[in-house]
C-alpha positions as CSV (number, residue, x, y, z in Angstrom):
1,X,137.1,157.0,112.7
2,X,134.1,156.8,115.0
3,X,133.3,153.1,114.5
4,X,134.2,150.6,111.8
5,X,132.6,147.2,111.0
6,X,134.6,144.5,109.4
7,X,133.7,140.9,108.6
8,X,135.7,137.7,108.2
9,X,135.0,134.8,105.9
10,X,132.3,133.5,108.2
11,X,130.5,136.9,108.5
12,X,131.6,137.3,112.1
13,X,131.6,141.0,113.0
14,X,134.9,142.7,114.0
15,X,134.3,146.2,115.4
16,X,136.8,149.0,115.9
17,X,136.0,152.4,117.5
18,X,137.6,155.4,119.2
19,X,136.2,154.7,122.6
20,X,134.5,152.0,124.7
21,X,131.2,153.8,124.5
22,X,131.4,154.1,120.7
23,X,132.3,150.5,120.5
24,X,129.3,149.4,122.6
25,X,127.1,151.5,120.3
26,X,128.6,149.7,117.3
27,X,128.1,146.3,119.0
28,X,124.4,147.1,119.6
29,X,124.0,148.3,116.0
30,X,125.6,145.3,114.4
31,X,123.7,142.9,116.7
32,X,120.5,144.6,115.5
33,X,121.5,144.2,111.9
34,X,122.4,140.5,112.3
35,X,119.8,139.4,114.8
36,X,116.9,141.8,114.9
37,X,114.3,139.1,115.3
38,X,116.2,137.4,118.1
39,X,116.5,140.7,119.9
40,X,112.8,141.3,119.6
41,X,112.1,137.8,121.0
42,X,114.4,138.4,123.9
43,X,113.0,141.8,124.7
44,X,109.5,140.4,124.9
45,X,110.7,137.5,127.1
46,X,112.3,140.0,129.5
47,X,109.1,142.0,129.6
48,X,106.7,139.0,129.8
49,X,104.9,140.0,126.6
50,X,105.8,137.0,124.4
51,X,102.2,135.7,124.2
52,X,101.2,138.9,122.4
53,X,102.7,137.4,119.2
54,X,103.5,133.8,120.0
55,X,100.1,133.0,121.4
56,X,98.9,130.8,124.3
57,X,102.0,128.5,124.3
58,X,104.0,131.5,125.6
59,X,101.5,132.5,128.3
60,X,103.1,130.4,131.1
61,X,106.5,132.1,130.6
62,X,104.9,135.5,130.5
63,X,102.9,134.8,133.7
64,X,106.1,133.7,135.4
65,X,108.1,136.7,134.2
66,X,105.5,139.1,135.4
67,X,105.0,137.4,138.8
68,X,108.7,136.9,139.3
69,X,109.1,140.7,138.6
70,X,111.9,140.2,136.1
71,X,111.5,143.5,134.3
72,X,111.0,145.4,137.5
73,X,114.2,143.8,138.9
74,X,116.1,144.7,135.7
75,X,114.9,148.4,136.1
76,X,116.0,148.4,139.8
77,X,119.4,147.0,138.9
78,X,119.9,149.5,136.2
79,X,118.9,152.4,138.5
80,X,121.4,151.2,141.1
81,X,124.1,150.8,138.4
82,X,123.6,154.4,137.2
83,X,123.9,155.5,140.8
84,X,127.0,153.5,141.8
85,X,128.8,152.8,138.5
86,X,127.8,155.6,136.1
87,X,130.6,154.6,133.6
88,X,129.1,151.2,133.1
89,X,125.6,152.5,133.0
90,X,126.6,154.9,130.2
91,X,128.3,152.1,128.4
92,X,125.1,150.0,128.6
93,X,123.1,153.0,127.3
94,X,125.4,153.4,124.4
95,X,124.8,149.7,123.5
96,X,121.0,150.3,123.7
97,X,121.4,153.4,121.4
98,X,123.1,151.2,118.9
99,X,120.4,148.6,119.0
100,X,117.7,151.2,118.4
101,X,119.7,152.7,115.5
102,X,120.3,149.3,113.9
103,X,116.6,148.3,114.3
104,X,115.5,151.6,112.6
105,X,117.9,151.4,109.7
106,X,117.5,147.8,108.6
107,X,114.7,146.1,106.6
108,X,113.0,143.9,109.2
109,X,113.7,140.2,109.1
110,X,111.0,138.1,107.5
111,X,109.7,136.9,110.9
112,X,108.4,140.4,111.6
113,X,106.1,140.2,108.5
114,X,104.9,136.8,109.5
115,X,103.8,138.1,113.0
116,X,102.8,141.6,112.0
117,X,105.3,143.0,114.5
118,X,107.5,146.0,114.2
119,X,110.8,146.1,116.1
120,X,110.2,147.6,119.5
121,X,112.3,150.2,121.3
122,X,114.9,149.1,123.8
123,X,115.2,150.9,127.1
124,X,118.5,151.3,129.1
125,X,117.5,148.5,131.4
126,X,116.6,146.0,128.6
127,X,120.0,144.3,128.4
128,X,119.8,143.6,132.1
129,X,116.3,142.2,131.6
130,X,117.6,139.9,128.8
131,X,120.4,138.7,131.0
132,X,118.0,138.0,133.9
133,X,115.4,136.3,131.8
134,X,118.1,134.1,130.1
135,X,119.5,132.9,133.5
136,X,116.7,133.0,136.0
137,X,116.2,129.2,135.7
138,X,119.9,128.3,135.6
139,X,120.2,127.5,139.3
140,X,117.3,125.0,138.9
141,X,115.2,126.2,141.8
142,X,112.3,124.1,140.5
143,X,114.4,121.0,141.6
144,X,113.3,121.9,145.1
145,X,109.8,121.2,144.1
146,X,110.8,117.9,142.6
147,X,112.5,116.9,145.9
148,X,109.4,117.8,147.8
149,X,107.2,115.9,145.4
150,X,109.3,112.7,145.3
151,X,109.7,112.7,149.0
152,X,106.0,112.9,149.5
153,X,105.4,109.9,147.3
154,X,108.5,107.7,147.8
155,X,110.1,108.9,151.0
156,X,113.3,111.0,151.7
157,X,115.7,108.3,150.4
158,X,114.3,108.9,146.9
159,X,116.0,112.3,146.8
160,X,119.5,110.8,146.5
161,X,118.3,108.2,144.0
162,X,117.2,110.8,141.6
163,X,119.9,113.4,142.4
164,X,121.6,114.2,139.1
165,X,121.8,116.9,136.4
166,X,118.2,116.9,135.4
167,X,115.8,118.4,132.9
168,X,116.2,122.1,132.1
169,X,119.6,122.5,133.7
170,X,122.4,124.1,131.6
171,X,125.9,122.8,131.8
172,X,129.3,123.0,130.1
173,X,132.6,121.4,129.6
174,X,135.7,123.4,130.2
175,X,139.4,122.5,130.6
176,X,142.5,124.5,131.3
177,X,145.9,123.0,130.3
178,X,148.8,124.9,131.8
179,X,152.0,125.8,129.8
180,X,153.8,122.9,131.4
181,X,151.5,120.5,129.5
182,X,151.5,122.2,126.1
183,X,153.9,122.2,123.1
184,X,154.2,126.0,123.2
185,X,154.8,126.4,126.9
186,X,151.7,128.6,127.1
187,X,148.3,127.6,128.4
188,X,145.3,126.5,126.3
189,X,141.7,126.9,127.5
190,X,139.0,124.9,125.7
191,X,135.4,123.8,126.1
192,X,131.8,124.1,125.0
193,X,128.8,125.5,126.8
194,X,125.7,123.2,126.8
195,X,122.5,125.1,126.4
196,X,119.3,124.8,124.5
197,X,120.2,124.9,120.8
198,X,118.3,127.9,119.4
199,X,118.1,129.4,116.0
200,X,119.5,132.1,116.0
201,X,122.1,130.8,118.4
202,X,122.5,131.9,122.0
203,X,126.1,133.0,121.5
204,X,127.4,135.7,119.1
205,X,131.0,135.5,117.9
206,X,132.4,139.0,118.0
207,X,135.6,141.0,118.0
208,X,135.7,144.3,119.9
209,X,138.6,146.7,119.5
210,X,139.2,150.2,120.8
211,X,142.3,152.0,122.3
212,X,141.5,150.5,125.8
213,X,141.1,146.9,124.7
214,X,141.0,144.4,121.9
215,X,138.9,141.3,122.8
216,X,137.4,138.4,120.9
217,X,134.8,136.1,122.4
218,X,131.3,134.9,122.6
219,X,128.7,137.5,123.5
220,X,125.1,137.1,124.6
221,X,123.0,138.8,122.0
222,X,121.3,141.8,123.7
223,X,124.0,142.3,126.3
224,X,127.1,144.5,125.7
225,X,130.6,143.2,126.0
226,X,131.9,139.6,126.3
227,X,130.9,138.0,129.6
228,X,131.5,134.3,129.5
229,X,134.2,133.4,127.0
230,X,136.9,135.9,126.0
231,X,140.5,136.4,124.9
232,X,142.2,139.8,125.1
233,X,145.4,138.7,123.6
234,X,147.2,138.5,126.9
235,X,144.6,136.8,129.1
236,X,141.7,134.5,128.3
237,X,138.8,133.2,130.4
238,X,135.9,130.7,130.2
239,X,133.1,129.5,132.4
240,X,131.1,126.4,133.3
241,X,127.9,126.3,135.3
242,X,128.9,125.8,139.0
243,X,125.6,124.1,139.8
244,X,125.4,126.3,142.9
245,X,122.1,126.8,144.7
246,X,121.5,130.5,145.2
247,X,117.7,130.9,145.0
248,X,115.1,129.9,147.6
249,X,111.4,128.9,147.5
250,X,109.1,129.7,150.4
251,X,105.7,128.3,151.2
252,X,103.6,131.3,152.0
253,X,100.4,131.7,154.0
254,X,98.5,134.5,152.4
255,X,95.1,136.1,153.2
256,X,93.0,138.8,151.6
257,X,92.0,141.8,153.6
258,X,90.1,145.0,152.7
259,X,93.4,146.6,152.0
260,X,94.9,143.9,149.8
261,X,97.0,140.8,150.7
262,X,98.9,139.9,153.8
263,X,101.5,137.2,154.4
264,X,102.3,135.5,157.7
265,X,105.8,136.2,158.7
266,X,108.3,134.2,160.9
267,X,107.5,136.6,163.8
268,X,104.0,135.2,163.9
269,X,102.3,138.3,162.6
270,X,100.6,139.2,159.3
271,X,102.5,141.7,157.1
272,X,101.2,143.7,154.2
273,X,102.3,142.3,150.8
274,X,102.7,144.4,147.7
275,X,100.0,143.6,145.2
276,X,98.8,144.8,141.8
277,X,97.4,143.3,138.7
278,X,98.8,143.2,135.2
279,X,97.3,142.3,131.8
280,X,98.9,139.9,129.4
281,X,97.8,140.1,125.8
282,X,97.5,136.7,124.1
283,X,97.5,136.5,120.3
284,X,94.1,135.3,119.1
285,X,92.7,135.0,122.6
286,X,92.3,138.4,124.1
287,X,93.9,139.2,127.4
288,X,94.6,137.5,130.7
289,X,94.8,139.3,134.0
290,X,97.6,138.3,136.4
291,X,97.8,139.1,140.1
292,X,101.3,140.1,141.1
293,X,102.1,139.6,144.8
294,X,105.4,140.1,146.6
295,X,106.0,139.2,150.3
296,X,109.0,140.1,152.4
297,X,110.7,137.0,151.0
298,X,110.1,137.7,147.4
299,X,107.6,137.6,144.5
300,X,104.9,134.9,144.6
301,X,105.3,132.7,141.5
302,X,102.7,130.1,142.1
303,X,99.4,130.0,144.0
304,X,98.0,132.8,146.0
305,X,95.6,133.5,148.8
306,X,93.2,131.0,147.2
307,X,96.0,128.3,146.7
308,X,97.2,126.4,143.7
309,X,95.1,125.6,140.6
310,X,94.2,122.1,142.1
311,X,92.8,123.7,145.3
312,X,95.9,123.0,147.4
313,X,96.1,125.8,150.0
314,X,99.5,127.0,149.1
315,X,101.5,129.8,147.6
316,X,105.2,129.9,146.6
317,X,107.5,132.9,146.7
318,X,110.9,133.1,145.0
319,X,113.9,134.8,146.6
320,X,116.8,135.5,144.2
321,X,119.9,137.7,144.7
322,X,119.3,140.5,142.2
323,X,115.9,141.1,143.6
324,X,117.4,141.4,147.1
325,X,120.5,143.4,146.2
326,X,119.6,145.4,143.1
327,X,122.8,144.2,141.5
328,X,123.1,141.9,138.4
329,X,126.9,142.0,138.3
330,X,127.1,144.2,135.2
331,X,129.9,146.1,137.0
332,X,132.2,143.1,136.0
333,X,131.8,143.5,132.3
334,X,134.0,146.5,131.4
335,X,136.8,145.3,133.8
336,X,136.8,142.0,132.0
337,X,137.3,143.6,128.6
338,X,140.1,145.7,130.1
339,X,141.8,142.7,131.7
340,X,145.5,142.1,130.8
341,X,146.4,139.5,133.4
342,X,144.7,136.8,135.4
343,X,144.7,139.1,138.4
344,X,142.6,141.6,136.5
345,X,140.1,138.9,135.6
346,X,140.0,137.8,139.2
347,X,139.3,141.3,140.5
348,X,136.6,141.8,137.8
349,X,134.8,138.6,138.9
350,X,134.6,139.8,142.5
351,X,131.7,141.9,141.1
352,X,130.0,138.9,139.4
353,X,126.5,138.0,140.6
354,X,124.7,135.4,138.6
355,X,124.7,132.9,137.2
356,X,127.2,131.4,139.6
357,X,130.0,130.0,137.5
358,X,133.3,128.1,137.7
359,X,135.9,130.3,135.9
360,X,139.1,129.2,134.3
361,X,141.6,131.8,133.1
362,X,145.2,132.0,132.0
363,X,147.6,134.7,130.8
364,X,150.7,134.9,128.7
365,X,152.9,135.3,131.7
366,X,151.9,132.0,133.1
367,X,149.2,133.2,135.5
368,X,146.4,130.7,136.1
369,X,143.0,131.0,137.8
370,X,140.4,128.4,138.8
371,X,137.6,129.8,141.0
372,X,133.9,130.2,141.6
373,X,132.3,133.5,140.8
374,X,128.9,134.7,141.9
375,X,126.8,135.4,144.9
376,X,125.4,132.5,147.0
377,X,123.5,133.4,150.2
378,X,124.3,131.9,153.6
379,X,121.2,130.2,155.0
380,X,119.9,127.1,156.6
381,X,120.5,123.7,155.0
382,X,116.7,123.2,154.6
383,X,116.5,126.2,152.3
384,X,118.9,124.5,149.9
385,X,116.9,121.3,149.7
386,X,113.3,122.2,149.4
387,X,110.7,125.0,149.8
388,X,110.6,126.2,153.4
389,X,107.8,127.7,155.5
390,X,107.9,131.4,155.4
391,X,106.1,131.7,158.8
392,X,108.8,129.6,160.6
393,X,111.9,131.4,162.0
394,X,115.4,130.3,160.8
395,X,115.2,130.7,157.1
396,X,116.5,134.2,156.6
397,X,119.5,135.0,154.4
398,X,122.5,135.9,156.6
399,X,125.2,137.2,154.2
400,X,127.1,135.7,151.3
401,X,129.5,132.8,150.9
402,X,133.1,133.5,150.0
403,X,133.5,132.0,146.5
404,X,135.8,128.9,146.6
405,X,139.0,128.6,144.7
406,X,140.8,125.5,143.4
407,X,144.1,124.6,141.8
408,X,145.3,122.4,139.0
409,X,146.2,118.7,139.1
410,X,149.2,117.6,137.0
411,X,148.9,120.9,135.1
412,X,145.3,120.5,134.2
413,X,141.9,121.7,135.6
414,X,138.7,120.1,134.3
415,X,135.1,121.2,135.0
416,X,132.0,119.6,133.6
417,X,129.4,120.6,136.2
418,X,130.6,117.8,138.5
419,X,131.0,118.3,142.2
420,X,134.2,120.4,142.1
421,X,135.2,123.6,143.8
422,X,131.5,124.7,144.0
423,X,130.6,121.5,146.0
424,X,129.9,123.4,149.3
425,X,127.6,125.8,147.4
426,X,125.3,123.3,145.6
427,X,123.1,120.3,146.2
428,X,122.9,118.3,142.9
429,X,125.7,118.2,140.3
430,X,126.2,116.4,137.0
431,X,127.5,112.9,137.1
432,X,131.3,112.8,136.9
433,X,131.4,111.0,133.6
434,X,132.2,113.9,131.3
435,X,134.8,115.3,133.7
436,X,136.5,112.0,134.3
437,X,136.6,111.3,130.5
438,X,138.2,114.6,129.7
439,X,140.8,114.2,132.5
440,X,141.6,110.7,131.3
441,X,142.0,111.8,127.7
442,X,144.3,114.7,128.8
443,X,146.3,112.3,130.9
444,X,146.9,110.2,127.8
445,X,149.4,112.6,126.3
446,X,152.2,114.7,127.9
447,X,152.0,117.7,125.7
448,X,149.0,119.3,124.0
449,X,148.4,121.9,121.4
450,X,145.4,124.1,120.6
451,X,144.9,122.1,117.4
452,X,144.5,118.9,119.5
453,X,141.4,120.1,121.3
454,X,138.6,119.1,118.9
455,X,139.4,115.5,119.6
456,X,138.2,116.1,123.2
457,X,135.2,118.2,122.1
458,X,133.9,115.4,120.0
459,X,134.6,112.3,122.2
460,X,131.5,110.1,122.3
461,X,132.3,107.5,125.0
462,X,129.2,107.0,127.2
463,X,130.4,106.6,130.8
464,X,127.0,106.0,132.2
465,X,126.3,102.8,130.1
466,X,127.9,100.5,132.6
467,X,125.0,99.7,135.0
468,X,122.6,98.7,132.2
469,X,125.2,96.6,130.5
470,X,126.1,95.0,133.8
471,X,122.4,94.0,134.2
472,X,122.4,92.6,130.7
473,X,125.5,90.4,131.5
474,X,123.7,88.8,134.4
475,X,120.6,87.7,132.3
476,X,120.1,84.0,131.5
477,X,117.5,81.9,129.6
478,X,116.9,84.5,126.9
479,X,115.2,84.0,123.6
480,X,117.7,83.5,120.7
481,X,117.0,87.0,119.4
482,X,117.4,88.6,122.8
483,X,120.6,86.6,123.6
484,X,122.1,87.7,120.3
485,X,121.2,91.3,121.1
486,X,122.7,91.0,124.6
487,X,125.9,89.6,123.2
488,X,126.2,92.4,120.6
489,X,125.7,95.1,123.2
490,X,128.2,93.6,125.6
491,X,130.7,93.7,122.8
492,X,129.8,97.3,121.9
493,X,132.6,100.0,122.3
494,X,130.2,102.3,124.2
495,X,130.6,105.1,121.8
496,X,127.5,107.0,120.8
497,X,128.5,107.7,117.2
498,X,125.9,108.9,114.7
499,X,126.7,106.1,112.3
500,X,126.6,103.4,114.9
501,X,123.9,100.8,114.8
502,X,125.0,99.4,118.2
503,X,124.5,102.8,119.7
504,X,121.0,102.9,118.3
505,X,120.3,99.5,119.8
506,X,121.6,100.6,123.2
507,X,119.5,103.7,123.1
508,X,116.4,101.7,122.2
509,X,117.0,99.3,125.1
510,X,117.7,102.2,127.5
511,X,114.4,103.9,126.4
512,X,112.4,100.7,126.9
513,X,113.9,100.2,130.4
514,X,113.1,103.8,131.4
515,X,109.5,103.5,130.2
516,X,109.0,100.2,132.1
517,X,110.5,101.5,135.3
518,X,108.4,104.7,135.0
519,X,105.2,102.7,134.5
520,X,105.9,100.3,137.4
521,X,103.3,100.9,140.2
522,X,106.1,101.5,142.7
523,X,107.2,104.6,140.8
524,X,104.0,105.5,138.9
525,X,102.4,107.0,142.0
526,X,104.8,109.9,141.6
527,X,103.9,110.4,137.9
528,X,101.2,113.0,138.5
529,X,103.0,116.3,139.3
530,X,101.6,119.0,141.6
531,X,99.7,121.8,140.0
532,X,102.6,124.2,139.7
533,X,102.9,126.6,136.7
534,X,103.6,125.0,133.3
535,X,107.0,126.7,133.1
536,X,108.2,124.6,136.1
537,X,106.8,121.3,134.9
538,X,109.9,120.0,133.1
539,X,111.5,119.6,136.5
540,X,108.5,117.6,137.9
541,X,108.0,115.1,135.1
542,X,108.8,111.5,136.3
543,X,109.9,109.9,133.0
544,X,112.8,112.3,132.3
545,X,113.9,112.0,135.9
546,X,114.0,108.2,135.6
547,X,115.9,108.6,132.3
548,X,118.6,110.8,133.7
549,X,119.0,108.9,136.9
550,X,118.9,105.4,135.4
551,X,122.4,104.4,136.4
552,X,121.6,105.2,140.1
553,X,118.2,103.4,139.9
554,X,119.9,100.3,138.4
555,X,122.7,100.3,140.9
556,X,120.7,100.9,144.1
557,X,120.6,98.0,146.5
558,X,116.8,98.1,146.4
559,X,114.4,100.0,144.2
560,X,111.0,99.9,146.1
561,X,110.8,96.2,145.5
562,X,111.0,96.4,141.7
563,X,112.5,93.4,140.0
564,X,114.9,95.3,137.8
565,X,116.3,92.1,136.3
566,X,112.8,91.2,135.1
567,X,112.2,94.7,133.7
568,X,115.6,94.8,131.9
569,X,114.8,91.3,130.5
570,X,111.4,92.4,129.2
571,X,112.9,95.5,127.7
572,X,115.6,93.4,125.9
573,X,113.0,91.0,124.5
574,X,110.9,93.9,123.4
575,X,113.8,95.5,121.5
576,X,115.0,92.2,120.1
577,X,111.6,91.7,118.4
578,X,111.4,95.2,117.0
579,X,115.0,96.6,116.8
580,X,115.7,100.1,115.4
581,X,116.1,99.9,111.7
582,X,119.0,102.3,111.4
583,X,121.8,104.1,113.2
584,X,121.9,106.4,116.2
585,X,122.0,109.5,114.0
586,X,118.8,108.4,112.2
587,X,116.8,109.3,115.4
588,X,119.2,111.3,117.4
589,X,118.7,114.5,115.5
590,X,119.1,118.2,116.3
591,X,115.9,119.8,117.5
592,X,116.7,123.6,117.7
593,X,114.2,125.9,119.3
594,X,112.8,128.6,117.1
595,X,110.3,131.2,118.3
596,X,108.4,130.6,115.0
597,X,108.3,127.3,113.2
598,X,110.1,127.5,109.9
599,X,107.5,125.7,107.8
600,X,110.5,123.9,106.2
601,X,110.1,120.2,105.4
602,X,113.9,119.7,105.7
603,X,115.1,117.3,108.4
604,X,117.6,118.4,110.9
605,X,121.0,116.7,110.9
606,X,121.8,113.5,112.8
607,X,124.2,113.8,115.8
608,X,126.8,111.9,117.6
609,X,127.0,112.0,121.4
610,X,124.6,111.7,124.3
611,X,123.8,113.3,127.6
612,X,126.8,111.8,129.5
613,X,129.3,112.0,126.6
614,X,131.9,114.8,126.4
615,X,130.0,115.5,123.1
616,X,126.9,116.3,125.2
617,X,123.9,116.2,122.8
618,X,121.1,115.6,125.2
619,X,118.2,113.3,124.3
620,X,115.6,112.4,126.9
621,X,115.8,108.7,127.3
622,X,112.4,107.0,127.1
623,X,110.8,110.1,125.6
624,X,112.7,111.2,122.5
625,X,116.1,110.6,120.9
626,X,116.0,114.2,119.5
627,X,118.5,116.6,121.1
628,X,117.3,120.1,122.1
629,X,120.4,120.7,124.2
630,X,124.0,120.5,123.2
631,X,127.2,122.5,122.5
632,X,125.9,126.1,121.9
633,X,129.5,127.0,120.9
634,X,132.9,125.5,121.0
635,X,136.1,127.4,121.6
636,X,139.8,127.0,122.0
637,X,141.8,129.9,123.5
638,X,145.5,129.7,122.7
639,X,147.7,131.9,124.9
640,X,150.7,131.4,122.7
641,X,149.1,133.1,119.8
642,X,145.5,134.4,119.9
643,X,145.2,133.8,116.1
644,X,145.9,130.1,116.8
645,X,142.5,130.1,118.7
646,X,139.5,128.5,117.1
647,X,135.7,128.6,117.6
648,X,132.4,127.5,116.1
649,X,128.6,127.8,116.7
650,X,125.8,125.4,115.6
651,X,124.4,127.6,112.9
652,X,126.2,130.8,111.8
653,X,126.9,134.4,112.7
654,X,123.8,135.9,111.2
655,X,120.2,135.2,112.4
656,X,118.5,136.2,109.2
657,X,117.1,133.2,107.2
658,X,118.5,133.0,103.7
659,X,121.7,134.9,104.7
660,X,124.9,133.2,103.5
661,X,126.1,133.2,107.1
662,X,122.9,131.9,108.6
663,X,123.9,128.2,108.7
664,X,127.4,128.2,107.1
665,X,129.1,127.0,110.3
666,X,126.9,124.0,110.8
667,X,129.0,121.6,108.7
668,X,132.0,122.5,110.9
669,X,130.0,122.1,114.1
670,X,128.7,118.7,113.0
671,X,132.1,117.5,112.0
672,X,133.8,118.7,115.2
673,X,135.9,121.2,113.3
674,X,136.5,124.8,114.2
675,X,136.8,128.1,112.3
676,X,140.0,130.2,112.8
677,X,139.9,133.3,115.0
678,X,141.1,136.2,112.9
679,X,142.0,139.4,114.7
680,X,144.2,141.1,112.1
681,X,142.0,143.9,110.6
682,X,144.2,143.8,107.4
683,X,142.8,140.3,106.8
684,X,139.2,141.3,107.2
685,X,136.7,142.9,104.8
686,X,135.5,146.4,105.7
687,X,131.8,146.8,105.7
688,X,130.9,150.3,107.1
689,X,132.1,153.4,108.8
690,X,129.7,155.0,111.2
């Protein structure tokens, strides 16, 4: 045996090989077979060449990727990995070899024919580029631009009013129940990462087995191993986004000279900046030239010597850890696979870089772990809040924070991106509603089993509904229709179920209030965002910010003189006259991202849940009820018996349209059910020997 591929009933690949390197090669090969188009899209994103086949709509990302030096950073990190950790570098190369073999041997997916593309060759650094491109926006550094923008228009107190888990931020639910609170006496770990729902999905269910280790988990397509969610049989781990702040933006003063570009430094002198130009091909539109400038702080991602597109004399540079250290944390991946106990996971995570996560782990001997993993720089408080002037002293990085640790409370640890152990490392966190709801549900029963966990995954109680309903309760002198609607909503159980007409009415009212507040002259002055690149604009749009911060805006003692009772009254009367005709699921539908439109006329399924529910299917109140973000996977890791574990993804294991396993898990995902984790090779179907 060199390598063997097996499949379970869901088409999930189970790989067995003689060595870790052969296993990585098999993982790359099977990923190319199942997800060739997805790998091609991710390779282009990492390189900043997406517009060459997706057209002008991808140009903003390509420009950002080039100017942020993502591919160059990935190359640097791979070179450093090969020098300092040759074993891991060889393992990554083996994965890349497998990808290239799989791409060469398989009939290309139909998307290649539609675009005229042929699968491109992967380089040893490409997995690092995929990882970096996937996570570069995770820390939400554009939120610093939002704080600067809203402060300029509404004053510094506006920052706290709008401080919440905002547009573009990825989150997760995760909970660890220790053995003292389970029916088996062994721990259970469960949760669901919330990301953009893509087709094919952002997580790949996989089983990796060789003499050194045997691990099941959720891999990132294009990256070897199992980084975020895994179970080795004796230890399991899972992550949530820590919401840490580990990237900085600097206002730069740049000038052109006969030799190139110079940047004013904190020592008061001008320093030569690295500069070159690159050409981006745009399908159907020729080419675009991009100037790439890098100062001592980092790459310039907006503006330049001539300023921003609106003439503002400004440039912004981005400083992020891998660009500074040449380390993406890939040295943690093999030790994670080899882990046998919590202590092994803990040691492996000391090498983790980004994204910064909260990790929960447990082993079969009763070991437990709840810690932050990742690299967060020590610097001034101003750096954390907003862009800082590069020419002013006091904004250097001065080492790295020690990642915080936490314990359990009553045998349970819950993380849902709220202000938890990572509190000292972040600025804005998710509202506590999801975390509080999970903790309350877990407190409702003394002993839990792995089979109980889907009831938590699918809970639809909306904890953020209170402030708007409180405003309704105080209203008087309403029209008969509005009064009846108010009474109905006050009697509502606050569950955002797909079949609920009351949830649809609440969402319609919420949207109307958001639109009215956004249009009010007191807030509307902040509606025009600064002329930053398009890829950063989701963080700068006023309406989504009002939607996500609505509970704070309604509870604040004063909101810039806005008569909120009058606005809520007007919104209620508006919805009472034209109420939604159906249920929440009629409009709250899945909106998965696909690199190419399918051309299908079929409508995506309706969903239960909402942004602040445990079942976090995120609409944008006031803009759309459709959900582009949600549970990108669900998992339950059982430490009593790994084959008691469960998992599911939104679509299926295969990314090829028309495959029987392209969307076969969606009925489970919609129903809140999970597929069994099968690890016994005797129960699997053998596909190939290689």
